[in-house]
N, C-alpha and C positions, 0 to 999 in steps of 0.2 A: 315808691309805691307804684309808679307807672310800669316799672320793670316787672313787678309781680302781677299786675292786672292784665298786661298784654298776653303772656303765656296762658293765663287762666281763661281769657276770652277766646283764644285760639283753640284751646282744649274743648271748651264748651261748644264752639261752632262745629268742630270736627265730630264731636259726639252726636250733635243734633243731625248733621248731614249723614252720618253712618246709620243712625236709627231710622231716618227717612227712607233710606235705600233698602232696609232690611226685608220688607215684604209684609204680607198681610197676617201672617201667623203669629201666635203668641211667642214672646221671647225672641222675635226676629227670625223665627224659623218659617220657611215657606209652608203654606197650608197644604196638607196631604189630602188626597181623595179618599173616600171610604174604602175603595179597593186597595189602595196603597197601605192604609192603616190596617186593614184586615190581614193583608199579606204579612206585614211586619209583626203584628201581634201573634199570628199563627206560627210564624217562624220562631219567635221567642218562646211560645208555649211548647212547641215541638221539641226544642232543645231542653227547656227546663223540666218538662214533664215526661220526656221520652215517648212522645206520641207515635203511634203507627201511622202508615201512609193513609189508611182508611180514616183513622181518628183525625188526622191533620186535615183531610179534605172536608170532613164534617164540621170541624172547628172553624175552618176558613169560611164556610157558608154562614155559620152562626155569627161570627164576628162581622162579616160583611153586612148582614141584615141589621145587626146592632148599630154599626157605624153609620149606615144610611139613615136609620131612624134618629140617631143622635144629631147628625148633620141637619136633618129637617127641623129638629127642635131648636138647634142653635140658630138656624135661619129665622125661625119665628121670633126668637128672643131678640136677635139683632134688629129685625124689622119693627119690633115693638108691637107685634100683633098677638102676642100671647101673654097670659097672666103668669108671672114668675112662680107663684105657688103651684099653679096648675101644672106647669112644666116640671117642677121639682117632683110632684106626685107621679107624673108620667115617667120621669127618668128612674125613679125608685121602682116603679112597677116593671119597667123595662129591664132593670138590673135583675130583678127576681125572675122574670121570664127567661132571660138569656142564661142566667145561672142554672135554672132548672134544665134547660136544653143541654148545657155543658155537662151537667151531672149525669144525664142520660148517655152521653158519649164517652166520658172518662171513666176509668176504673175508680173504685173507692179510694185507693191510695193516691191516685193522680188528683182526684177531686179534693181530697184533704190538703194536699200540697198546694193546689190552686187557690183554695180559700185562705190558706196561710199567706200566700204571696199577695193576695188582694188586701188582706188585713194589714200587712206590712206596708203596702203601697199607700193605703189610706192614712196610716199613721205618719208616714213620711210627709204626705201632703198636708196633714194637720199641723205637723211641726213647722213646715215651711210657711204656713199661713199665720202661725202664732207670732205675736209681736216679740221682737228680740230686745232685750234690755242690755245696756252697757254704755260705754263711752267711745266717742270717735274723736280723734285728735288729728289735725293736719299741721305739719310743721316742716318747713324747708322742702316742700314738694312731696313729702312722704305722709301717708295716711296710716294711722295706728288705730286698731279697733280692739277695745278691751271688753270682753264679755263679762257680765255680772254672774258670779257663781254663788250658789246657795251653800255656804260652808259654815 
């Protein structure tokens, strides 16, 4: 029994130490500035939607304004100075506002593709947030996960 507990304890301690060193961002990623996020998002949209240089510059400005606004709202939420429902309403209004700005910059085909990409992204996020059912077994240092299927 002691032989089993010692490696398990060492694993738990190393995992705790690793997560403590990860940084302030979600999932252990370092927090990006609004400028970095806007640049990364613009780069991705430029590739996926085939944006021109002019469109890319305009999208960069839209994304920067959006990311700065979102960062301010996150700060209010973390500080506990804002009502959660009020922030949700503001975020949804902001999404509509920035989507309208993007619609003015993108061609109809690009905007259609953009909205499809956003819908897919929301669906993936919803799937990740949904509780997963199944069985988890650990034996001889190996972990097996069996997903429940609806068949």
